[in-house]
TORGU-366474 format. One record per residue (C-alpha): residue number from 1; x, y, z. Coordinates in steps of 0.05 Angstrom, whole numbers, always signed. Layout:
n = NUM | c1 = X | c2 = Y | c3 = Z
...
//
This chain:
n = 1 | c1 = +0 | c2 = +0 | c3 = +1
n = 2 | c1 = +29 | c2 = +64 | c3 = -15
n = 3 | c1 = +31 | c2 = +119 | c3 = +36
n = 4 | c1 = +22 | c2 = +202 | c3 = +14
n = 5 | c1 = +65 | c2 = +241 | c3 = +29
n = 6 | c1 = +56 | c2 = +294 | c3 = +92
n = 7 | c1 = +20 | c2 = +363 | c3 = +71
n = 8 | c1 = +66 | c2 = +411 | c3 = +71
n = 9 | c1 = +46 | c2 = +468 | c3 = +119
n = 10 | c1 = +61 | c2 = +545 | c3 = +74
n = 11 | c1 = +109 | c2 = +584 | c3 = +115
n = 12 | c1 = +69 | c2 = +645 | c3 = +107
n = 13 | c1 = +42 | c2 = +676 | c3 = +156
n = 14 | c1 = -38 | c2 = +680 | c3 = +163
n = 15 | c1 = -72 | c2 = +748 | c3 = +129
n = 16 | c1 = -109 | c2 = +790 | c3 = +185
n = 17 | c1 = -165 | c2 = +826 | c3 = +166
n = 18 | c1 = -198 | c2 = +887 | c3 = +217
n = 19 | c1 = -231 | c2 = +866 | c3 = +262
n = 20 | c1 = -306 | c2 = +917 | c3 = +268
n = 21 | c1 = -314 | c2 = +952 | c3 = +319
n = 22 | c1 = -373 | c2 = +969 | c3 = +358
n = 23 | c1 = -371 | c2 = +1051 | c3 = +324
n = 24 | c1 = -380 | c2 = +1014 | c3 = +269
n = 25 | c1 = -438 | c2 = +966 | c3 = +279
n = 26 | c1 = -495 | c2 = +1014 | c3 = +310
n = 27 | c1 = -542 | c2 = +973 | c3 = +316
n = 28 | c1 = -602 | c2 = +999 | c3 = +365
n = 29 | c1 = -595 | c2 = +965 | c3 = +423
n = 30 | c1 = -648 | c2 = +925 | c3 = +455
n = 31 | c1 = -668 | c2 = +900 | c3 = +521
n = 32 | c1 = -689 | c2 = +835 | c3 = +541
n = 33 | c1 = -747 | c2 = +804 | c3 = +529
n = 34 | c1 = -732 | c2 = +791 | c3 = +616
n = 35 | c1 = -727 | c2 = +863 | c3 = +628
n = 36 | c1 = -793 | c2 = +882 | c3 = +590
n = 37 | c1 = -833 | c2 = +826 | c3 = +625
n = 38 | c1 = -812 | c2 = +847 | c3 = +683
n = 39 | c1 = -846 | c2 = +919 | c3 = +670
n = 40 | c1 = -901 | c2 = +911 | c3 = +642
n = 41 | c1 = -922 | c2 = +866 | c3 = +699
n = 42 | c1 = -914 | c2 = +920 | c3 = +747
n = 43 | c1 = -952 | c2 = +966 | c3 = +706
n = 44 | c1 = -993 | c2 = +896 | c3 = +713
n = 45 | c1 = -1003 | c2 = +905 | c3 = +794
n = 46 | c1 = -1013 | c2 = +982 | c3 = +795
n = 47 | c1 = -1068 | c2 = +983 | c3 = +743
n = 48 | c1 = -1101 | c2 = +929 | c3 = +774
n = 49 | c1 = -1088 | c2 = +958 | c3 = +842
n = 50 | c1 = -1126 | c2 = +1032 | c3 = +816
n = 51 | c1 = -1170 | c2 = +990 | c3 = +779
n = 52 | c1 = -1196 | c2 = +932 | c3 = +825
n = 53 | c1 = -1236 | c2 = +924 | c3 = +888
n = 54 | c1 = -1184 | c2 = +910 | c3 = +945
n = 55 | c1 = -1214 | c2 = +839 | c3 = +945
n = 56 | c1 = -1202 | c2 = +776 | c3 = +930
n = 57 | c1 = -1234 | c2 = +762 | c3 = +865
n = 58 | c1 = -1252 | c2 = +689 | c3 = +867
n = 59 | c1 = -1269 | c2 = +681 | c3 = +941
n = 60 | c1 = -1292 | c2 = +755 | c3 = +961
n = 61 | c1 = -1230 | c2 = +752 | c3 = +1020
n = 62 | c1 = -1224 | c2 = +836 | c3 = +1042
n = 63 | c1 = -1163 | c2 = +877 | c3 = +1057
n = 64 | c1 = -1114 | c2 = +849 | c3 = +1017
n = 65 | c1 = -1044 | c2 = +885 | c3 = +1023
n = 66 | c1 = -977 | c2 = +854 | c3 = +1016
n = 67 | c1 = -958 | c2 = +788 | c3 = +988
n = 68 | c1 = -1024 | c2 = +770 | c3 = +1007
n = 69 | c1 = -1052 | c2 = +819 | c3 = +956
n = 70 | c1 = -1036 | c2 = +775 | c3 = +880
n = 71 | c1 = -1052 | c2 = +785 | c3 = +807
n = 72 | c1 = -1088 | c2 = +714 | c3 = +777
n = 73 | c1 = -1099 | c2 = +693 | c3 = +707
n = 74 | c1 = -1161 | c2 = +666 | c3 = +682
n = 75 | c1 = -1117 | c2 = +608 | c3 = +647
n = 76 | c1 = -1051 | c2 = +580 | c3 = +684
n = 77 | c1 = -1000 | c2 = +640 | c3 = +659
n = 78 | c1 = -953 | c2 = +579 | c3 = +630
n = 79 | c1 = -1011 | c2 = +560 | c3 = +570
n = 80 | c1 = -1021 | c2 = +630 | c3 = +555
n = 81 | c1 = -992 | c2 = +661 | c3 = +493
n = 82 | c1 = -952 | c2 = +727 | c3 = +481
n = 83 | c1 = -1020 | c2 = +758 | c3 = +462
n = 84 | c1 = -1057 | c2 = +743 | c3 = +527
n = 85 | c1 = -1003 | c2 = +733 | c3 = +583
n = 86 | c1 = -1011 | c2 = +810 | c3 = +603
n = 87 | c1 = -1072 | c2 = +828 | c3 = +580
n = 88 | c1 = -1122 | c2 = +853 | c3 = +632
n = 89 | c1 = -1174 | c2 = +821 | c3 = +615
n = 90 | c1 = -1146 | c2 = +760 | c3 = +639
n = 91 | c1 = -1121 | c2 = +784 | c3 = +705
n = 92 | c1 = -1162 | c2 = +796 | c3 = +771
n = 93 | c1 = -1135 | c2 = +814 | c3 = +836
n = 94 | c1 = -1124 | c2 = +745 | c3 = +879
n = 95 | c1 = -1120 | c2 = +729 | c3 = +953
n = 96 | c1 = -1042 | c2 = +691 | c3 = +963
n = 97 | c1 = -1088 | c2 = +625 | c3 = +976
n = 98 | c1 = -1126 | c2 = +630 | c3 = +918
n = 99 | c1 = -1064 | c2 = +635 | c3 = +878
n = 100 | c1 = -1016 | c2 = +598 | c3 = +908
n = 101 | c1 = -1047 | c2 = +548 | c3 = +941
n = 102 | c1 = -1116 | c2 = +532 | c3 = +907
n = 103 | c1 = -1080 | c2 = +541 | c3 = +836
n = 104 | c1 = -1118 | c2 = +606 | c3 = +821
n = 105 | c1 = -1186 | c2 = +571 | c3 = +834
n = 106 | c1 = -1189 | c2 = +573 | c3 = +755
n = 107 | c1 = -1272 | c2 = +539 | c3 = +756
n = 108 | c1 = -1289 | c2 = +596 | c3 = +805
n = 109 | c1 = -1250 | c2 = +639 | c3 = +776
n = 110 | c1 = -1266 | c2 = +626 | c3 = +697
n = 111 | c1 = -1353 | c2 = +620 | c3 = +717
n = 112 | c1 = -1346 | c2 = +706 | c3 = +750
n = 113 | c1 = -1305 | c2 = +728 | c3 = +693
n = 114 | c1 = -1363 | c2 = +694 | c3 = +657
n = 115 | c1 = -1412 | c2 = +736 | c3 = +687
n = 116 | c1 = -1378 | c2 = +799 | c3 = +692
n = 117 | c1 = -1365 | c2 = +807 | c3 = +619
n = 118 | c1 = -1413 | c2 = +749 | c3 = +581
n = 119 | c1 = -1415 | c2 = +698 | c3 = +528
n = 120 | c1 = -1405 | c2 = +725 | c3 = +470
n = 121 | c1 = -1337 | c2 = +768 | c3 = +503
n = 122 | c1 = -1319 | c2 = +705 | c3 = +535
n = 123 | c1 = -1312 | c2 = +669 | c3 = +476
n = 124 | c1 = -1270 | c2 = +712 | c3 = +436
n = 125 | c1 = -1225 | c2 = +717 | c3 = +495
n = 126 | c1 = -1224 | c2 = +632 | c3 = +489
n = 127 | c1 = -1210 | c2 = +657 | c3 = +410
n = 128 | c1 = -1155 | c2 = +703 | c3 = +431
n = 129 | c1 = -1129 | c2 = +649 | c3 = +456
n = 130 | c1 = -1096 | c2 = +621 | c3 = +389
n = 131 | c1 = -1076 | c2 = +702 | c3 = +367
n = 132 | c1 = -1000 | c2 = +690 | c3 = +358
n = 133 | c1 = -957 | c2 = +748 | c3 = +352
n = 134 | c1 = -880 | c2 = +768 | c3 = +359
n = 135 | c1 = -870 | c2 = +775 | c3 = +439
n = 136 | c1 = -815 | c2 = +837 | c3 = +437
n = 137 | c1 = -859 | c2 = +878 | c3 = +389
n = 138 | c1 = -925 | c2 = +866 | c3 = +421
n = 139 | c1 = -891 | c2 = +877 | c3 = +496
n = 140 | c1 = -862 | c2 = +948 | c3 = +483
n = 141 | c1 = -934 | c2 = +960 | c3 = +444
n = 142 | c1 = -968 | c2 = +951 | c3 = +516
n = 143 | c1 = -924 | c2 = +975 | c3 = +557
n = 144 | c1 = -929 | c2 = +1044 | c3 = +531
n = 145 | c1 = -997 | c2 = +1024 | c3 = +526
n = 146 | c1 = -1008 | c2 = +1019 | c3 = +599
n = 147 | c1 = -955 | c2 = +1066 | c3 = +620
n = 148 | c1 = -1008 | c2 = +1114 | c3 = +585
n = 149 | c1 = -1069 | c2 = +1085 | c3 = +625
n = 150 | c1 = -1039 | c2 = +1083 | c3 = +692
n = 151 | c1 = -1019 | c2 = +1164 | c3 = +678
n = 152 | c1 = -1096 | c2 = +1178 | c3 = +662
n = 153 | c1 = -1113 | c2 = +1139 | c3 = +720
n = 154 | c1 = -1058 | c2 = +1175 | c3 = +770
n = 155 | c1 = -1093 | c2 = +1237 | c3 = +737
n = 156 | c1 = -1166 | c2 = +1233 | c3 = +759
n = 157 | c1 = -1145 | c2 = +1210 | c3 = +835
//
């Protein structure tokens, strides 16, 4: 069997190219999506505190304060897409017990929302669960909208 000769390496140094610096790229920086989500959730909490009564939506416990005042979702947050995750139509105040220990108390929550908004609006909400949007631009738009809503609520009070 014939062996091939080893490849000779060139003695020329490698050609170096200029590295692109940050000033050359001029790319618009974006916030991490988690930062947007935290800001958005804080706005949702503040709007819900201003709009809703200070009682649990599912068990009617009153005088919710501190860690006992939580914002619950109509459906589990993990099962919602970006379109409904921070939508005020599915958010209501809940006590710690209902939101954490009872898993959101979904059956009672659903029944009360259905009574509150009506069957046709509930069907629209369920159809909106199937809507697919790009999360980052949608969250940016919601952040602007909710900031304006909160400013209007603060002016009224």
